[in-house]
C-alpha positions in Angstrom: -63.7 -30.3 40.7 -65.7 -28.7 38.0 -67.4 -25.4 38.8 -71.1 -24.7 38.0 -72.0 -21.7 36.0 -73.2 -19.8 39.1 -69.8 -20.2 40.8 -67.8 -18.5 38.0 -67.0 -14.8 38.4 -66.9 -12.3 35.5 -63.1 -12.0 35.9 -62.7 -15.8 35.8 -64.8 -15.8 32.7 -62.7 -13.3 30.9 -59.4 -14.8 32.1 -60.5 -18.3 31.1 -61.7 -17.2 27.7 -58.5 -15.3 27.0 -56.3 -18.2 28.1 -58.3 -20.7 26.2 -58.1 -18.6 23.0 -54.4 -18.4 23.4 -54.0 -22.1 24.2 -55.9 -23.6 21.2 -53.6 -21.7 18.9 -50.5 -23.2 20.4 -49.2 -26.1 18.2 -47.3 -27.7 21.1 -50.5 -27.9 23.0 -52.4 -29.4 20.1 -49.7 -32.0 19.7 -50.0 -33.0 23.3 -53.7 -33.1 23.5 -55.0 -36.6 23.8 -58.4 -38.1 22.9 -59.3 -38.3 26.6 -58.3 -34.7 27.4 -61.3 -32.6 28.3 -61.9 -28.9 28.4 -64.7 -28.0 30.8 -66.6 -24.8 30.4 -69.7 -23.1 31.7 -71.8 -21.9 28.7 -74.6 -19.3 28.5 -76.0 -18.6 25.1 -73.1 -17.7 22.9 -70.7 -16.5 25.7 -68.0 -18.4 27.5 -68.5 -18.5 31.2 -65.1 -20.1 32.2 -62.6 -22.6 31.0 -60.4 -25.1 32.7 -58.4 -28.0 31.4 -58.0 -31.4 32.9 -56.9 -34.8 31.6 -57.8 -38.5 31.8 -61.6 -38.6 32.4 -62.1 -41.9 34.3 -63.6 -44.6 32.0 -66.2 -45.2 34.7 -67.7 -41.8 33.9 -67.9 -42.3 30.1 -71.3 -43.8 30.2 -72.6 -40.8 32.2 -71.7 -38.3 29.5 -74.2 -37.4 26.9 -73.3 -35.6 23.7 -75.7 -32.7 22.9 -74.3 -31.1 19.8 -71.2 -30.4 17.7 -69.7 -27.1 16.8 -66.7 -26.0 14.7 -66.6 -22.4 15.9 -63.4 -22.9 17.9 -61.1 -23.8 15.0 -61.1 -25.1 11.5 -59.2 -28.2 12.5 -60.6 -28.9 16.0 -64.1 -29.2 17.2 -66.0 -29.6 20.4 -68.9 -31.6 21.7 -71.1 -30.1 24.4 -72.1 -32.6 27.0 -73.8 -32.4 30.5 -71.8 -33.8 33.3 -71.7 -33.1 37.0 -74.5 -30.4 36.6 -72.3 -28.5 34.3 -72.0 -28.2 30.6 -68.7 -29.7 29.5 -66.8 -29.3 26.2 -65.0 -32.3 24.8 -62.1 -31.5 22.5 -61.2 -33.8 19.6 -59.9 -33.4 16.1 -62.5 -31.8 13.9 -61.5 -34.0 10.9 -62.7 -37.1 12.8 -66.3 -35.8 12.8 -66.3 -34.1 9.5 -64.4 -36.9 7.7 -65.7 -39.9 9.4 -68.1 -40.8 6.6 -65.4 -40.3 4.1 -63.1 -42.5 5.9 -65.8 -45.2 6.3 -66.4 -45.0 2.5 -62.6 -45.3 1.9 -62.5 -48.5 4.0 -65.4 -50.0 2.1 -64.0 -49.0 -1.3 -60.6 -50.4 -0.3 -62.1 -53.8 0.6 -63.9 -53.9 -2.7 -60.7 -53.0 -4.6 -58.7 -55.6 -2.7 -61.2 -58.3 -3.7 -60.9 -57.0 -7.4 -57.1 -57.0 -7.1 -57.0 -60.6 -5.9 -59.3 -61.5 -8.8 -56.9 -59.9 -11.3 -53.9 -61.5 -9.5 -55.5 -64.9 -9.9 -56.1 -64.3 -13.6 -52.7 -62.7 -14.1 -54.0 -59.6 -15.8 -50.9 -57.3 -15.4 -52.4 -54.1 -16.7 -55.5 -54.4 -14.4 -53.3 -55.3 -11.5 -51.2 -52.2 -12.0 -54.2 -49.9 -12.1 -56.1 -51.5 -9.2 -53.1 -51.7 -7.0 -52.1 -48.1 -7.6 -55.5 -46.8 -6.7 -55.7 -49.0 -3.6 -52.3 -47.9 -2.4 -53.2 -44.3 -3.0 -56.1 -44.8 -0.7 -53.9 -45.5 2.3 -52.1 -42.2 1.6 -55.4 -40.4 1.4 -56.5 -42.0 4.7 -53.3 -40.6 6.3 -54.1 -37.1 4.9 -57.5 -37.2 6.6 -56.0 -37.8 10.0 -55.3 -35.0 12.5 -51.6 -34.3 13.1 -51.6 -34.8 16.9 -47.8 -35.6 16.9 -46.5 -33.7 13.9 -43.1 -35.4 13.8 -44.6 -38.9 13.8 -47.2 -37.8 11.2 -44.9 -36.3 8.7 -42.3 -39.1 8.7 -45.1 -41.7 8.6 -46.7 -40.0 5.7 -43.3 -39.9 3.8 -43.1 -43.6 4.4 -46.6 -44.2 3.0 -45.7 -42.2 -0.1 -42.6 -44.3 -0.7 -44.6 -47.5 -0.2 -47.1 -46.3 -2.8 -44.2 -45.8 -5.2 -42.9 -49.3 -4.3 -46.3 -50.8 -5.0 -46.3 -49.3 -8.5 -42.7 -50.5 -9.2 -43.5 -54.0 -8.1 -46.5 -54.2 -10.3 -44.4 -53.4 -13.3 -42.4 -56.2 -15.1 -38.7 -56.6 -15.0 -35.8 -57.0 -12.5 -35.0 -53.3 -12.5 -38.6 -52.4 -11.4 -38.3 -55.0 -8.6 -35.1 -53.4 -7.4 -36.7 -50.0 -7.6 -39.6 -51.2 -5.6 -37.4 -52.9 -3.1 -35.5 -49.6 -2.7 -38.7 -47.6 -2.3 -39.9 -49.9 0.4 -36.5 -49.9 2.1 -36.6 -46.1 2.3 -40.2 -46.3 3.5 -39.2 -48.5 6.3 -36.4 -46.0 7.2 -39.1 -43.3 7.5 -41.2 -45.6 9.6 -38.3 -46.2 11.9 -37.7 -42.4 12.3 -41.5 -41.9 13.0 -41.5 -44.6 15.7 -38.3 -43.1 17.2 -40.3 -39.9 17.7 -42.7 -41.8 20.0 -40.2 -43.6 22.2 -36.4 -43.3 22.7 -34.1 -45.7 20.8 -32.7 -47.0 24.2 -36.1 -48.6 24.8 -36.0 -50.5 21.5 -33.7 -53.2 23.0 -35.9 -55.7 24.7 -36.7 -59.5 24.7 -39.3 -58.8 22.0 -36.8 -57.2 19.7 -34.6 -60.3 20.3 -37.4 -62.6 19.3 -38.0 -60.5 16.1 -34.3 -60.6 15.3 -34.2 -64.4 15.7 -37.3 -64.8 13.4 -35.6 -62.6 10.8 -32.5 -64.7 11.0 -34.5 -67.9 10.4 -36.2 -66.2 7.4 -32.9 -65.1 5.9 -31.4 -68.6 6.1 -34.6 -70.0 4.6 -34.3 -67.6 1.6 -30.6 -67.7 1.2 -30.2 -70.7 -1.1 -32.6 -69.0 -3.6 -31.3 -65.4 -3.5 -28.2 -65.6 -5.7 -27.3 -62.1 -6.9 -30.1 -60.6 -4.7 -28.5 -61.8 -1.4 -27.0 -58.5 -0.3 -30.1 -56.3 -1.2 -32.4 -58.8 0.5 -30.2 -59.1 3.6 -30.1 -55.3 4.0 -33.8 -55.1 3.5 -34.4 -57.8 6.2 -32.2 -55.8 8.6 -34.1 -52.6 8.1 -37.6 -54.2 8.3 -36.5 -56.0 11.5 -35.5 -52.7 13.1 -38.8 -51.2 11.9 -40.8 -54.0 13.5 -38.7 -53.8 16.7 -39.5 -50.0 16.9 -43.2 -50.7 16.6 -42.9 -53.2 19.4 -41.1 -50.7 21.6 -43.9 -48.1 21.0 -46.5 -50.7 21.8 -44.8 -52.0 25.0 -42.9 -49.0 26.4 -44.6 -45.8 25.3 -47.4 -44.0 27.2 -49.6 -43.2 24.1 -53.3 -44.4 24.0 -53.7 -48.1 23.6 -55.7 -47.9 20.3 -52.8 -46.1 18.6 -50.2 -48.5 19.9 -52.2 -51.5 18.8 -52.6 -50.0 15.3 -48.9 -49.3 15.1 -47.9 -52.8 16.1 -50.5 -54.3 13.9 -49.4 -52.2 11.0 -45.7 -53.1 11.4 -46.3 -56.8 12.0 -48.8 -57.2 9.1 -46.2 -55.4 6.8 -43.4 -57.6 8.1 -45.3 -60.9 7.5 -46.7 -59.7 4.1 -43.2 -59.3 2.9 -42.5 -62.9 3.8 -45.0 -63.9 1.2 -43.6 -61.5 -1.3 -40.2 -63.1 -0.9 -41.7 -66.6 -1.1 -43.5 -65.6 -4.3 -40.3 -64.0 -5.8 -37.6 -66.4 -4.8 -39.2 -69.8 -3.9 -42.5 -70.5 -5.5 -44.6 -68.2 -7.7 -48.2 -69.0 -6.8 -51.5 -67.2 -6.2 -51.6 -68.4 -2.6 -48.8 -66.0 -1.7 -50.7 -63.0 -2.9 -54.0 -64.3 -1.5 -52.5 -64.1 2.0 -49.8 -61.4 1.5 -51.9 -58.6 -0.1 -54.6 -58.5 2.6 -51.9 -58.5 5.3 -50.0 -55.7 3.5 -53.0 -53.4 3.1 -54.2 -54.1 6.6 -50.8 -53.0 7.8 -50.6 -49.9 5.8 -54.1 -48.7 6.7 -53.5 -49.5 10.3 -50.4 -47.3 10.3 -52.3 -44.5 8.4 -55.1 -44.5 11.0 -52.6 -44.6 13.9 -51.7 -41.0 13.3 -55.1 -39.8 14.4 -55.3 -41.8 17.6 -52.1 -40.7 19.4 
């Protein structure tokens, strides 16, 4: 039960303030704090009147909570919203960058959609130089998006960010002509998937990755490999290895979605990101080895960028 301001003694006030000040500076605490974690506090003027932490505010109460104002006094990276609830002033903790950067992130999404349309236009016309410039900027934006997210689970964030950087490099390589650039891009994406696998393993144990869902993904990858095999020639081994790695990556995302205890929005974005990436590569392979046509990029590029942006945003929702 929350205490009203009148019920808080001066000793409780001082103890609560001191403990709260110590807690918010603890990185392990910040990494565990979820979006639905609440810090309740009585508040008079500019002085704390008591602090207590509790988790999992019931969704039935969300509609009864009214946000009054925002403050960044607590920390440069975390903020609080003061709300009235149960006759007591309550403080909601959440990543400060979500408030300060929400307009920036909205602008990034809008700008990315515009750039994607422009990229598809250049792809249809076959303008290689414009494709390289537009694709590089667009891919850079999902890296910037990740930078704007709070590091709620640091290990997941840093490995995910490394994967996004490698995918940016892969995009640039694939936009350049020549077989060597294709191989360089394939290698960059391969390493990117490895970092995604490590990032997913930080959210759920590898033992949980073995599941019927993983079996279905493996069967699908086997079908795709035998579909591509007659066309691969000297690329058979690199493509086979790539398929194995991306299959593990997709299976890891499924395990996080199905078997982890993280918030549903984050799990949905992780699964969406991995699945969109997986199927976008199907169209890249079709374009490279079977039939070079604009329809591959018309479907594959939106899937790819939806996947990468989903993964970038997932870091801020854990």
